[in-house]
Every structure is written in structure tokens, then in C-alpha cells.
mmCIF file of the N, C-alpha and C atoms, coordinates in Angstrom:
data_MODEL
# 
_entry.id   MODEL 
# 
loop_
_atom_site.group_PDB 
_atom_site.id 
_atom_site.type_symbol 
_atom_site.label_atom_id 
_atom_site.label_alt_id 
_atom_site.label_comp_id 
_atom_site.label_asym_id 
_atom_site.label_entity_id 
_atom_site.label_seq_id 
_atom_site.pdbx_PDB_ins_code 
_atom_site.Cartn_x 
_atom_site.Cartn_y 
_atom_site.Cartn_z 
_atom_site.occupancy 
_atom_site.B_iso_or_equiv 
_atom_site.pdbx_formal_charge 
_atom_site.auth_seq_id 
_atom_site.auth_comp_id 
_atom_site.auth_asym_id 
_atom_site.auth_atom_id 
_atom_site.pdbx_PDB_model_num 
ATOM 1   N N  . MET A 1 1  ? 0.858  -1.190 0.000   1.00 0.00 ? 1  MET A N  1 
ATOM 2   C CA . MET A 1 1  ? 0.000  0.000  0.000   1.00 0.00 ? 1  MET A CA 1 
ATOM 3   C C  . MET A 1 1  ? 0.897  1.244  0.000   1.00 0.00 ? 1  MET A C  1 
ATOM 4   N N  . ALA A 1 2  ? 0.594  2.180  -0.837  1.00 0.00 ? 2  ALA A N  1 
ATOM 5   C CA . ALA A 1 2  ? 1.373  3.413  -0.931  1.00 0.00 ? 2  ALA A CA 1 
ATOM 6   C C  . ALA A 1 2  ? 1.057  4.319  0.252   1.00 0.00 ? 2  ALA A C  1 
ATOM 7   N N  . PRO A 1 3  ? 2.070  5.014  0.772   1.00 0.00 ? 3  PRO A N  1 
ATOM 8   C CA . PRO A 1 3  ? 1.816  5.929  1.894   1.00 0.00 ? 3  PRO A CA 1 
ATOM 9   C C  . PRO A 1 3  ? 0.922  7.082  1.465   1.00 0.00 ? 3  PRO A C  1 
ATOM 10  N N  . SER A 1 4  ? 0.025  7.458  2.324   1.00 0.00 ? 4  SER A N  1 
ATOM 11  C CA . SER A 1 4  ? -0.877 8.560  2.003   1.00 0.00 ? 4  SER A CA 1 
ATOM 12  C C  . SER A 1 4  ? -0.145 9.889  2.105   1.00 0.00 ? 4  SER A C  1 
ATOM 13  N N  . SER A 1 5  ? -0.705 10.909 1.486   1.00 0.00 ? 5  SER A N  1 
ATOM 14  C CA . SER A 1 5  ? -0.058 12.219 1.500   1.00 0.00 ? 5  SER A CA 1 
ATOM 15  C C  . SER A 1 5  ? -0.042 12.827 2.893   1.00 0.00 ? 5  SER A C  1 
ATOM 16  N N  . SER A 1 6  ? -0.982 12.432 3.753   1.00 0.00 ? 6  SER A N  1 
ATOM 17  C CA . SER A 1 6  ? -1.013 12.990 5.101   1.00 0.00 ? 6  SER A CA 1 
ATOM 18  C C  . SER A 1 6  ? 0.140  12.474 5.946   1.00 0.00 ? 6  SER A C  1 
ATOM 19  N N  . SER A 1 7  ? 0.679  11.289 5.625   1.00 0.00 ? 7  SER A N  1 
ATOM 20  C CA . SER A 1 7  ? 1.811  10.778 6.389   1.00 0.00 ? 7  SER A CA 1 
ATOM 21  C C  . SER A 1 7  ? 3.089  11.528 6.046   1.00 0.00 ? 7  SER A C  1 
ATOM 22  N N  . LYS A 1 8  ? 3.150  12.138 4.853   1.00 0.00 ? 8  LYS A N  1 
ATOM 23  C CA . LYS A 1 8  ? 4.314  12.922 4.458   1.00 0.00 ? 8  LYS A CA 1 
ATOM 24  C C  . LYS A 1 8  ? 4.259  14.338 5.012   1.00 0.00 ? 8  LYS A C  1 
ATOM 25  N N  . GLN A 1 9  ? 3.090  14.768 5.405   1.00 0.00 ? 9  GLN A N  1 
ATOM 26  C CA . GLN A 1 9  ? 2.903  16.145 5.860   1.00 0.00 ? 9  GLN A CA 1 
ATOM 27  C C  . GLN A 1 9  ? 3.568  16.338 7.218   1.00 0.00 ? 9  GLN A C  1 
ATOM 28  N N  . ARG A 1 10 ? 4.288  17.425 7.359   1.00 0.00 ? 10 ARG A N  1 
ATOM 29  C CA . ARG A 1 10 ? 4.931  17.744 8.633   1.00 0.00 ? 10 ARG A CA 1 
ATOM 30  C C  . ARG A 1 10 ? 4.067  18.732 9.388   1.00 0.00 ? 10 ARG A C  1 
ATOM 31  N N  . ASP A 1 11 ? 4.217  18.725 10.704  1.00 0.00 ? 11 ASP A N  1 
ATOM 32  C CA . ASP A 1 11 ? 3.408  19.607 11.545  1.00 0.00 ? 11 ASP A CA 1 
ATOM 33  C C  . ASP A 1 11 ? 4.118  20.946 11.728  1.00 0.00 ? 11 ASP A C  1 
ATOM 34  N N  . TYR A 1 12 ? 3.779  21.902 10.877  1.00 0.00 ? 12 TYR A N  1 
ATOM 35  C CA . TYR A 1 12 ? 4.315  23.252 10.971  1.00 0.00 ? 12 TYR A CA 1 
ATOM 36  C C  . TYR A 1 12 ? 3.222  24.177 11.479  1.00 0.00 ? 12 TYR A C  1 
ATOM 37  N N  . ASP A 1 13 ? 3.630  25.176 12.267  1.00 0.00 ? 13 ASP A N  1 
ATOM 38  C CA . ASP A 1 13 ? 2.678  26.223 12.625  1.00 0.00 ? 13 ASP A CA 1 
ATOM 39  C C  . ASP A 1 13 ? 2.436  27.119 11.410  1.00 0.00 ? 13 ASP A C  1 
ATOM 40  N N  . TYR A 1 14 ? 3.530  27.472 10.729  1.00 0.00 ? 14 TYR A N  1 
ATOM 41  C CA . TYR A 1 14 ? 3.442  28.303 9.531   1.00 0.00 ? 14 TYR A CA 1 
ATOM 42  C C  . TYR A 1 14 ? 4.429  27.772 8.500   1.00 0.00 ? 14 TYR A C  1 
ATOM 43  N N  . LEU A 1 15 ? 4.089  27.892 7.258   1.00 0.00 ? 15 LEU A N  1 
ATOM 44  C CA . LEU A 1 15 ? 4.993  27.527 6.174   1.00 0.00 ? 15 LEU A CA 1 
ATOM 45  C C  . LEU A 1 15 ? 4.951  28.649 5.147   1.00 0.00 ? 15 LEU A C  1 
ATOM 46  N N  . PHE A 1 16 ? 6.098  29.270 4.923   1.00 0.00 ? 16 PHE A N  1 
ATOM 47  C CA . PHE A 1 16 ? 6.190  30.368 3.970   1.00 0.00 ? 16 PHE A CA 1 
ATOM 48  C C  . PHE A 1 16 ? 7.053  29.947 2.797   1.00 0.00 ? 16 PHE A C  1 
ATOM 49  N N  . LYS A 1 17 ? 6.639  30.312 1.612   1.00 0.00 ? 17 LYS A N  1 
ATOM 50  C CA . LYS A 1 17 ? 7.453  30.138 0.419   1.00 0.00 ? 17 LYS A CA 1 
ATOM 51  C C  . LYS A 1 17 ? 7.687  31.521 -0.153  1.00 0.00 ? 17 LYS A C  1 
ATOM 52  N N  . LEU A 1 18 ? 8.937  31.823 -0.438  1.00 0.00 ? 18 LEU A N  1 
ATOM 53  C CA . LEU A 1 18 ? 9.318  33.160 -0.861  1.00 0.00 ? 18 LEU A CA 1 
ATOM 54  C C  . LEU A 1 18 ? 10.175 33.071 -2.114  1.00 0.00 ? 18 LEU A C  1 
ATOM 55  N N  . VAL A 1 19 ? 9.887  33.928 -3.058  1.00 0.00 ? 19 VAL A N  1 
ATOM 56  C CA . VAL A 1 19 ? 10.691 34.022 -4.278  1.00 0.00 ? 19 VAL A CA 1 
ATOM 57  C C  . VAL A 1 19 ? 11.426 35.352 -4.236  1.00 0.00 ? 19 VAL A C  1 
ATOM 58  N N  . LEU A 1 20 ? 12.747 35.275 -4.244  1.00 0.00 ? 20 LEU A N  1 
ATOM 59  C CA . LEU A 1 20 ? 13.564 36.489 -4.235  1.00 0.00 ? 20 LEU A CA 1 
ATOM 60  C C  . LEU A 1 20 ? 13.965 36.819 -5.667  1.00 0.00 ? 20 LEU A C  1 
ATOM 61  N N  . ILE A 1 21 ? 13.557 37.991 -6.118  1.00 0.00 ? 21 ILE A N  1 
ATOM 62  C CA . ILE A 1 21 ? 13.928 38.439 -7.457  1.00 0.00 ? 21 ILE A CA 1 
ATOM 63  C C  . ILE A 1 21 ? 14.615 39.788 -7.344  1.00 0.00 ? 21 ILE A C  1 
ATOM 64  N N  . GLY A 1 22 ? 15.490 40.057 -8.263  1.00 0.00 ? 22 GLY A N  1 
ATOM 65  C CA . GLY A 1 22 ? 16.166 41.343 -8.263  1.00 0.00 ? 22 GLY A CA 1 
ATOM 66  C C  . GLY A 1 22 ? 17.444 41.284 -9.081  1.00 0.00 ? 22 GLY A C  1 
ATOM 67  N N  . ASP A 1 23 ? 18.106 42.405 -9.140  1.00 0.00 ? 23 ASP A N  1 
ATOM 68  C CA . ASP A 1 23 ? 19.343 42.507 -9.906  1.00 0.00 ? 23 ASP A CA 1 
ATOM 69  C C  . ASP A 1 23 ? 20.441 41.666 -9.270  1.00 0.00 ? 23 ASP A C  1 
ATOM 70  N N  . SER A 1 24 ? 21.412 41.302 -10.083 1.00 0.00 ? 24 SER A N  1 
ATOM 71  C CA . SER A 1 24 ? 22.540 40.532 -9.559  1.00 0.00 ? 24 SER A CA 1 
ATOM 72  C C  . SER A 1 24 ? 23.415 41.433 -8.691  1.00 0.00 ? 24 SER A C  1 
ATOM 73  N N  . GLY A 1 25 ? 23.969 40.849 -7.644  1.00 0.00 ? 25 GLY A N  1 
ATOM 74  C CA . GLY A 1 25 ? 24.888 41.585 -6.790  1.00 0.00 ? 25 GLY A CA 1 
ATOM 75  C C  . GLY A 1 25 ? 24.239 42.469 -5.752  1.00 0.00 ? 25 GLY A C  1 
ATOM 76  N N  . VAL A 1 26 ? 22.956 42.248 -5.437  1.00 0.00 ? 26 VAL A N  1 
ATOM 77  C CA . VAL A 1 26 ? 22.301 43.100 -4.443  1.00 0.00 ? 26 VAL A CA 1 
ATOM 78  C C  . VAL A 1 26 ? 22.083 42.390 -3.106  1.00 0.00 ? 26 VAL A C  1 
ATOM 79  N N  . GLY A 1 27 ? 22.490 41.112 -2.995  1.00 0.00 ? 27 GLY A N  1 
ATOM 80  C CA . GLY A 1 27 ? 22.438 40.443 -1.702  1.00 0.00 ? 27 GLY A CA 1 
ATOM 81  C C  . GLY A 1 27 ? 21.293 39.474 -1.504  1.00 0.00 ? 27 GLY A C  1 
ATOM 82  N N  . LYS A 1 28 ? 20.724 38.950 -2.564  1.00 0.00 ? 28 LYS A N  1 
ATOM 83  C CA . LYS A 1 28 ? 19.623 37.978 -2.420  1.00 0.00 ? 28 LYS A CA 1 
ATOM 84  C C  . LYS A 1 28 ? 20.113 36.713 -1.731  1.00 0.00 ? 28 LYS A C  1 
ATOM 85  N N  . SER A 1 29 ? 21.263 36.224 -2.129  1.00 0.00 ? 29 SER A N  1 
ATOM 86  C CA . SER A 1 29 ? 21.805 35.008 -1.531  1.00 0.00 ? 29 SER A CA 1 
ATOM 87  C C  . SER A 1 29 ? 22.160 35.223 -0.067  1.00 0.00 ? 29 SER A C  1 
ATOM 88  N N  . CYS A 1 30 ? 22.652 36.407 0.276   1.00 0.00 ? 30 CYS A N  1 
ATOM 89  C CA . CYS A 1 30 ? 22.988 36.709 1.666   1.00 0.00 ? 30 CYS A CA 1 
ATOM 90  C C  . CYS A 1 30 ? 21.743 36.687 2.545   1.00 0.00 ? 30 CYS A C  1 
ATOM 91  N N  . LEU A 1 31 ? 20.641 37.227 2.049   1.00 0.00 ? 31 LEU A N  1 
ATOM 92  C CA . LEU A 1 31 ? 19.390 37.179 2.805   1.00 0.00 ? 31 LEU A CA 1 
ATOM 93  C C  . LEU A 1 31 ? 18.918 35.749 2.993   1.00 0.00 ? 31 LEU A C  1 
ATOM 94  N N  . LEU A 1 32 ? 19.026 34.953 1.934   1.00 0.00 ? 32 LEU A N  1 
ATOM 95  C CA . LEU A 1 32 ? 18.606 33.558 2.006   1.00 0.00 ? 32 LEU A CA 1 
ATOM 96  C C  . LEU A 1 32 ? 19.444 32.791 3.021   1.00 0.00 ? 32 LEU A C  1 
ATOM 97  N N  . LEU A 1 33 ? 20.756 32.984 3.000   1.00 0.00 ? 33 LEU A N  1 
ATOM 98  C CA . LEU A 1 33 ? 21.629 32.282 3.935   1.00 0.00 ? 33 LEU A CA 1 
ATOM 99  C C  . LEU A 1 33 ? 21.435 32.768 5.365   1.00 0.00 ? 33 LEU A C  1 
ATOM 100 N N  . ARG A 1 34 ? 21.103 34.023 5.544   1.00 0.00 ? 34 ARG A N  1 
ATOM 101 C CA . ARG A 1 34 ? 20.935 34.567 6.885   1.00 0.00 ? 34 ARG A CA 1 
ATOM 102 C C  . ARG A 1 34 ? 19.695 34.020 7.587   1.00 0.00 ? 34 ARG A C  1 
ATOM 103 N N  . PHE A 1 35 ? 18.606 33.854 6.854   1.00 0.00 ? 35 PHE A N  1 
ATOM 104 C CA . PHE A 1 35 ? 17.345 33.460 7.474   1.00 0.00 ? 35 PHE A CA 1 
ATOM 105 C C  . PHE A 1 35 ? 16.977 32.000 7.247   1.00 0.00 ? 35 PHE A C  1 
ATOM 106 N N  . ALA A 1 36 ? 17.785 31.248 6.532   1.00 0.00 ? 36 ALA A N  1 
ATOM 107 C CA . ALA A 1 36 ? 17.475 29.828 6.293   1.00 0.00 ? 36 ALA A CA 1 
ATOM 108 C C  . ALA A 1 36 ? 18.131 28.943 7.328   1.00 0.00 ? 36 ALA A C  1 
# 
């Protein structure tokens, strides 16, 4: 029997997905590394 999708679900209070867009060299990667 295949595992149900609910068994894969983790118990998070909040889940945010963020897309960082912008010019090169402005610090997008630094922000990602700082808060990840």
C-alpha cells in the first residue's frame, strides 16, 4: 500500500514560500543564507 499524502505532511505552525527576485549583486543570496 502506498503511503498517504497525510503521512508525508509535517506539523508546521506556519509555512512560507518566498521568491527572491532582483538585480545581480544586491544580496539575495545573503538574505537567504541569513534566514534559512
